[in-house]
C-alpha positions in Angstrom: 30.9 0.7 30.9 28.5 3.8 30.5 27.9 2.6 26.9 26.9 -0.5 28.2 24.4 0.6 30.5 22.6 2.6 28.2 22.3 0.0 25.3 20.7 -1.9 28.1 18.6 0.7 29.4 17.4 1.1 25.7 17.2 -3.1 25.3 15.1 -3.6 28.6 12.7 -0.4 28.2 12.3 -2.1 24.4 12.4 -5.7 24.9 8.9 -6.7 26.5 7.0 -4.6 23.4 9.0 -5.4 21.1 8.4 -9.6 22.0 4.4 -8.8 22.2 4.6 -7.1 18.7 6.6 -10.2 17.2 4.0 -12.5 18.9 0.8 -10.3 17.7 2.4 -10.1 14.2 2.5 -13.5 13.7 -0.7 -14.0 15.1 -1.9 -12.1 12.5 0.4 -13.5 9.4 -1.0 -17.3 10.6 -4.4 -16.5 11.2 -5.7 -13.9 8.2 -5.0 -15.6 5.1 -2.5 -14.2 2.3 -5.4 -14.3 -0.2 -7.6 -12.2 1.9 -4.8 -9.5 1.7 -4.7 -9.7 -2.2 -8.2 -9.9 -2.7 -9.2 -6.5 -0.9 -5.6 -4.5 -2.3 -6.2 -5.9 -6.0 -8.4 -2.7 -7.0 -8.7 0.5 -8.3 -10.0 4.4 -7.2 -10.1 5.8 -3.3 -11.1 3.1 -2.0 -8.8 0.5 -3.1 -5.5 2.9 -1.5 -7.5 3.8 2.0 -7.7 0.0 2.1 -4.0 -0.3 1.1 -3.3 2.2 3.6 -5.3 1.2 6.8 -3.9 -2.7 6.1 -0.6 -2.0 5.2 0.0 0.3 8.9 -0.3 -2.5 11.2 2.0 -5.0 9.1 5.1 -5.4 9.9 7.7 -5.9 6.9 10.2 -3.8 6.4 10.9 -1.5 3.6 12.8 -4.5 1.6 10.3 -6.8 2.8 7.6 -5.0 1.6 8.7 -4.7 -1.8 8.3 -8.3 -3.3 4.6 -8.2 -1.7 3.9 -5.1 -3.6 5.1 -6.1 -6.9 3.5 -9.1 -6.6 0.2 -7.0 -6.1 0.7 -5.1 -8.7 1.3 -8.1 -11.0 -2.0 -9.4 -10.4 -3.7 -6.5 -10.8 -3.6 -4.2 -8.2 -3.5 -0.3 -9.5 0.0 1.8 -9.0 -2.4 3.7 -6.9 -3.2 0.7 -4.2 0.4 -0.1 -4.9 2.1 2.9 -4.3 -0.4 3.4 -0.8 0.7 -0.1 0.4 4.5 0.5 -0.2 4.2 4.4 2.0 2.0 2.9 4.7 3.5 -0.5 5.5 7.4 -0.1 6.3 7.0 3.0 8.2 5.1 1.2 11.1 3.6 -1.6 12.6 2.1 -3.8 15.3 6.1 -4.6 16.7 7.1 -1.1 15.9 4.0 0.7 17.3 5.2 -1.1 20.9 8.4 -0.2 20.8 7.7 3.2 20.4 5.2 3.6 23.2 8.3 1.8 25.2 11.0 4.3 24.3 9.0 7.6 23.3 5.4 7.5 24.8 2.1 6.9 23.7 1.2 10.3 21.9 4.6 9.1 19.7 2.7 5.7 19.5 -0.6 6.9 18.5 0.8 9.7 16.1 3.3 7.4 13.9 0.4 5.3 12.9 -1.6 8.3 11.8 1.2 10.2 9.6 2.1 6.9 8.0 -1.6 6.5 7.2 -2.6 10.2 5.8 1.1 9.7 4.1 0.2 7.1 1.8 -3.1 8.1 1.1 -2.2 11.0 -0.2 1.1 9.5 -2.0 -1.6 6.6 -3.4 -4.1 9.4 -4.9 -1.4 11.3 -6.5 0.3 8.5 -8.1 -3.4 7.8 -9.1 -4.2 11.0 -10.7 -0.9 10.1 -13.1 -1.9 6.5 -13.5 -4.1 4.9 -16.9 -5.7 1.8 -17.5 -3.8 -1.3 -16.8 -5.2 -4.8 -17.7 -4.3 -7.1 -14.9 -0.8 -8.9 -15.7 -0.5 -13.2 -15.6 1.6 -13.9 -12.9 2.7 -17.6 -11.5 0.5 -16.3 -8.1 -2.8 -16.2 -10.8 -2.4 -19.9 -11.3 -4.8 -22.5 -10.4 -3.2 -24.7 -7.3 -4.1 -28.0 -6.0 -7.0 -27.4 -2.9 -4.7 -27.3 0.7 -6.0 -29.2 3.4 -6.8 -26.2 5.9 -4.0 -26.3 9.2 -5.2 -27.1 12.2 -5.5 -24.5 15.2 -2.2 -25.7 16.6 -0.6 -25.6 13.2 -1.4 -22.0 13.1 -0.1 -21.3 16.7 3.1 -23.0 15.6 3.2 -21.1 12.5 2.9 -17.8 14.2 5.3 -18.2 17.0 7.9 -19.2 13.7 7.2 -16.4 11.6 6.9 -13.6 14.7 10.0 -14.9 16.9 12.2 -16.6 14.0 11.1 -14.9 10.6 10.3 -11.5 11.9 13.5 -11.4 14.2 15.6 -12.3 11.4 14.1 -10.0 9.3 14.2 -6.7 11.6 17.0 -8.2 14.1 20.0 -6.6 12.6 18.8 -3.0 11.8 17.1 -3.1 15.2 21.1 -4.1 16.5 22.3 -1.1 14.3 20.1 1.2 15.2 20.3 0.6 19.2 24.0 0.9 18.9 24.2 4.6 16.6 21.6 5.5 19.2 24.1 4.1 22.7 27.0 6.7 20.8 24.7 9.2 19.8 23.6 9.8 23.5 27.3 8.9 24.8 29.6 10.3 23.3 27.9 13.4 20.7 28.4 16.5 22.7 24.8 17.8 24.1 25.6 21.4 22.2 26.3 20.0 19.2 22.9 20.3 17.3 22.3 23.9 19.3 22.3 25.4 15.9 18.8 23.8 15.2 17.0 24.4 18.5 15.1 27.5 17.3 14.9 26.1 13.5 12.8 23.2 13.8 12.4 23.2 9.6 16.1 23.5 8.7 16.8 20.1 11.4 14.1 18.3 9.6 15.7 19.3 6.0 19.3 17.9 7.4 17.5 14.4 9.1 15.9 13.8 5.7 19.3 14.6 3.6 20.9 11.4 6.5 17.2 9.6 6.2 15.9 9.1 3.0 19.5 7.2 1.3 20.0 5.6 4.5 18.2 2.0 5.0 16.7 1.6 8.9 13.8 -0.5 9.8 10.9 0.9 11.7 11.7 -0.7 14.8 15.7 0.4 14.5 14.6 4.0 14.1 13.1 4.1 17.5 16.2 4.7 19.5 18.4 6.7 17.2 15.4 9.1 17.4 15.1 8.9 20.9 18.7 9.6 21.0 18.6 13.0 19.1 15.9 14.3 21.2 18.1 13.8 24.2 20.7 16.0 22.6 18.1 18.8 21.6 16.6 18.0 18.8 12.4 18.8 18.5 9.9 16.0 18.4 8.7 16.5 15.1 12.2 16.5 14.2 12.4 12.9 15.3 9.3 12.1 14.1 11.0 12.6 10.4 13.7 10.5 11.2 10.4 7.6 12.1 9.0 8.3 8.9 11.6 8.6 6.1 14.0 6.3 7.6 12.1 3.4 7.1 10.2 4.2 3.8 12.4 5.9 1.8 15.6 4.6 0.1 17.4 4.0 -3.1 16.5 0.2 -3.3 12.6 1.0 -3.3 13.1 4.2 -5.2 15.0 2.2 -7.9 12.8 -1.1 -8.0 9.7 1.8 -8.1 11.0 3.1 -10.9 11.5 -0.1 -12.9 7.8 -1.6 -12.1 5.2 1.5 -12.0 7.6 4.6 -13.8 9.6 7.0 -12.7 7.3 9.6 -12.5 4.9 7.3 -10.1 8.5 6.5 -7.7 8.7 10.8 -7.8 5.8 11.5 -6.5 6.1 8.4 -3.6 9.3 9.9 -2.8 7.8 13.4 -2.5 4.7 11.8 -0.8 7.1 10.4 2.1 9.0 13.8 2.6 6.1 16.4 2.6 3.9 14.1 4.5 7.1 13.8 6.9 7.5 17.2 7.0 3.6 18.6 7.7 3.8 16.0 10.5 6.9 16.9 12.2 5.8 20.9 11.6 2.2 20.1 13.5 3.9 18.5 16.4 6.6 21.3 17.2 3.8 24.2 16.3 0.7 22.3 16.6 0.3 20.4 19.5 1.7 20.3 23.6 4.8 19.7 24.0 4.1 17.8 27.2 2.5 15.0 25.0 5.6 14.4 23.6 7.9 14.2 26.9 10.6 11.1 27.1 9.0 9.2 29.2 10.6 7.6 32.3 13.0 10.4 33.0 16.5 10.9 31.4 18.6 8.4 30.0 21.4 9.1 31.8 20.0 8.3 35.3 19.5 5.0 33.5 21.6 3.3 35.3 20.9 4.7 39.4 18.6 1.7 39.8 19.3 -1.9 39.2 17.6 -3.3 35.8 13.3 -5.1 36.4 13.8 -8.6 36.5 10.8 -9.2 33.6 12.3 -6.5 31.2 15.7 -8.0 31.6 14.1 -11.5 31.2 12.9 -10.1 27.9 16.0 -8.8 27.0 17.7 -12.2 27.6 15.0 -13.9 25.3 15.2 -11.5 22.5 19.3 -11.4 22.4 19.0 -15.6 22.3 16.3 -14.6 19.2 18.8 -12.4 17.5 21.8 -14.8 17.9 19.7 -17.5 16.8 18.4 -16.0 13.5 21.9 -14.5 12.8 23.2 -18.0 12.3 20.1 -19.5 11.0 19.9 -17.7 8.1 23.8 -17.8 7.6 23.8 -21.7 7.5 23.3 -23.1 3.7 22.9 -26.8 2.3 25.4 -27.9 0.7 24.5 -30.0 -2.5 27.0 -31.9 -4.4 28.0 -30.1 -7.8 26.5 -31.5 -11.0 26.0 -30.8 -14.2 22.7 -29.5 -13.2 23.1 -27.3 -10.9 24.0 -23.3 -11.7 24.8 -20.5 -9.6 22.7 -17.4 -10.2 23.8 -13.9 -8.7 20.7 -11.8 -7.4 20.5 -8.5 -6.3 18.0 -6.5 -4.3 18.0 -8.7 -1.5 18.6 -6.9 2.1 16.2 -9.4 4.7 15.4 -13.1 4.9 11.5 -11.7 3.8 13.7 -11.3 0.7 15.2 -14.2 0.5 12.7 -16.3 1.3 10.6 -15.2 -1.8 13.6 -15.5 -3.9 13.8 -19.1 -2.7 10.1 -19.8 -3.4 10.0 -18.2 -6.8 12.8 -20.0 -7.7 11.1 -23.2 -6.2 8.3 -22.9 -8.4 10.0 -23.3 -11.6 9.4 -26.9 -13.5 12.2 -29.1 -12.8 13.8 -27.7 -9.8 14.5 -29.9 -7.2 16.5 -27.9 -4.7 17.2 -24.2 -4.3 19.4 -22.4 -1.7 19.6 -18.7 -1.7 22.7 -17.1 0.1 21.5 -13.8 1.8 24.9 -12.2 2.2 26.7 -12.5 -1.0 23.1 -12.7 -3.4 24.3 -16.4 -4.8 21.3 -18.5 -5.7 22.4 -22.5 -6.1 19.5 -24.1 -8.5 20.0 -27.8 -8.6 17.6 -29.8 -11.4 17.1 -30.1 -15.1 15.5 -26.1 -15.3 15.3 -23.7 -18.1 18.0 -20.1 -16.8 15.4 -18.0 -18.7 12.3 -19.5 -16.6 14.6 -18.8 -13.2 15.4 -15.6 -14.5 12.4 -14.9 -15.0 11.0 -16.4 -11.5 13.2 -14.2 -9.5 12.3 -11.0 -11.9 8.7 -11.8 -10.7 9.6 -11.4 -7.2 11.0 -7.9 -7.7 14.4 -9.0 -7.8 16.9 -8.9 -10.5 20.1 -11.2 -12.1 23.2 -9.5 -12.8 
């Protein structure tokens, strides 16, 4: 019962802000053309690095969802420096996670978190730029001229905003948000309060321990918030919580491997080192330079969360969010069924972690000449492609989207 009460409290605290963040993210997606981002991110020098970071901070993309975007930028002529800056800034935070951070961790965390992401990404991008040789923009399918499109109406843009914010984005981070909430509740309820006592006076040691866990772990920017809160409730410092919030979403083995392949091992090492150094530096700044009262958890102790009946509005928002999570869970696991023909081929795609990845692979394969239908199964990684097409062209299309074929 206590576990359920804890989950309900966290969900009620986060859901209004998460839904607001999803709405803002959808509006950004629908009303700001993607070519605008591409035009400003495809450049060289410090200006492009800073611009990439500023654009990446509010975008609600997880660390796997951002990979195809950054790789497309790179293959369209963006420098390694600008691409790396975008890769570091984007998954650490976003409009949805900023709103959710405010709700559970307070305004100070909500302000420091995007600032830390911005500074760290600029630092990492400039560091990669120092090792970068001049490159010639590569041609890719995104550069090919396309037929002029009819401008969508305002009503169509609003519908696209709602679809992207409350369907696509919920499907992208919903699973990790759920996992984050469950882990946080389990830590809060079952981990003894004195288990982290050894780290009480050793924040640097605590940060290094969190890094060992956070770097290989995959968790989205929003899903990391309740885990960070539960660690603080168990006695770890606010700076240690920030290390988890920065390193968990931005660094994982999938990102490191793909960056190594696309930009070289040296760039991947600088990318990872920038995240680690930036997370620890800002964590120590919070613990030693900023007032502790700024980072006190809002709303009192979590163990008092069930002392009062939940308010109607947060409960309604939680019900809406749960409905969206359930809907998108089943939606992204419902697939088309093709009639097997000699023109149907199957491919095993590696590196997909969320519906953003699934959509990117589907779109790339669908652009291959001769392809008449595509079904990409996110769970199994199997892509079924119908039509008279070249297998080599499909493999090339998948790789151009930032993924690989076994």
